[in-house]
C-alpha positions as CSV (number, residue, x, y, z in Angstrom):
1,X,115.9,136.3,27.8
2,X,119.1,137.2,29.3
3,X,122.1,134.5,29.3
4,X,122.2,131.7,31.8
5,X,125.9,131.1,33.7
6,X,127.9,127.7,33.5
7,X,130.9,126.8,34.7
8,X,133.8,124.7,33.2
9,X,136.7,122.7,34.3
10,X,139.5,123.4,32.2
11,X,142.8,121.9,32.0
12,X,146.1,124.1,32.0
13,X,149.0,122.0,30.4
14,X,152.4,123.8,30.0
15,X,153.7,123.6,26.4
16,X,156.9,122.6,25.1
17,X,157.4,125.9,23.4
18,X,155.6,128.1,26.5
19,X,152.7,129.1,27.4
20,X,149.6,126.7,28.0
21,X,147.4,124.1,26.1
22,X,143.8,124.3,27.4
23,X,141.2,121.7,27.2
24,X,137.6,121.2,28.4
25,X,136.6,117.7,29.5
26,X,132.8,118.1,29.2
27,X,133.0,119.7,26.2
28,X,136.1,118.1,23.9
29,X,135.6,120.5,20.6
30,X,137.0,122.8,22.7
31,X,140.6,123.0,22.3
32,X,143.0,126.6,22.6
33,X,146.0,127.9,24.2
34,X,147.6,131.3,25.3
35,X,151.0,132.5,26.0
36,X,150.3,133.2,29.7
37,X,148.0,131.7,32.2
38,X,145.9,134.9,31.7
39,X,145.5,134.4,27.9
40,X,145.0,131.0,28.0
41,X,142.1,131.7,30.7
42,X,140.9,134.2,28.7
43,X,140.9,132.3,25.2
44,X,139.3,129.3,26.7
45,X,136.2,131.7,27.9
46,X,135.9,132.6,24.3
47,X,136.2,129.2,22.6
48,X,133.7,127.8,25.7
49,X,130.7,130.5,24.9
50,X,131.6,129.9,20.9
51,X,130.9,126.1,21.3
52,X,128.1,126.9,23.5
53,X,126.4,129.5,21.0
54,X,127.2,126.9,18.1
55,X,125.6,124.1,20.3
56,X,122.3,125.9,20.9
57,X,121.8,127.1,17.2
58,X,122.0,123.6,16.2
59,X,119.7,122.2,18.8
60,X,122.2,120.0,20.4
61,X,122.4,119.4,24.6
62,X,124.8,121.7,26.2
63,X,126.7,119.3,28.8
64,X,127.1,119.8,32.5
65,X,130.8,120.3,33.7
66,X,132.9,116.9,34.3
67,X,135.3,117.5,37.0
68,X,138.1,115.2,36.0
69,X,140.0,113.1,39.1
70,X,143.7,113.8,38.7
71,X,146.1,111.5,40.5
72,X,150.0,110.8,40.4
73,X,151.4,107.5,39.9
74,X,155.2,106.4,40.6
75,X,156.8,104.2,38.2
76,X,160.3,102.9,38.4
77,X,162.0,103.6,34.9
């Protein structure tokens, strides 16, 4: 049996301490980081794979990707 390919939207946010914090809207249990963009992406891939393996082992559904809408709002402050 060969693995199915899945694609997930991730959010990379700059960390105050440097590097990036990563979240995955479709898989809220994924939270990782990296000192560089490349490291954050690699860590995200690994974390997503682990969450999917865990869900499959428990018989839980694997959600489809969620593409969040991102907007900018200007306010007077």
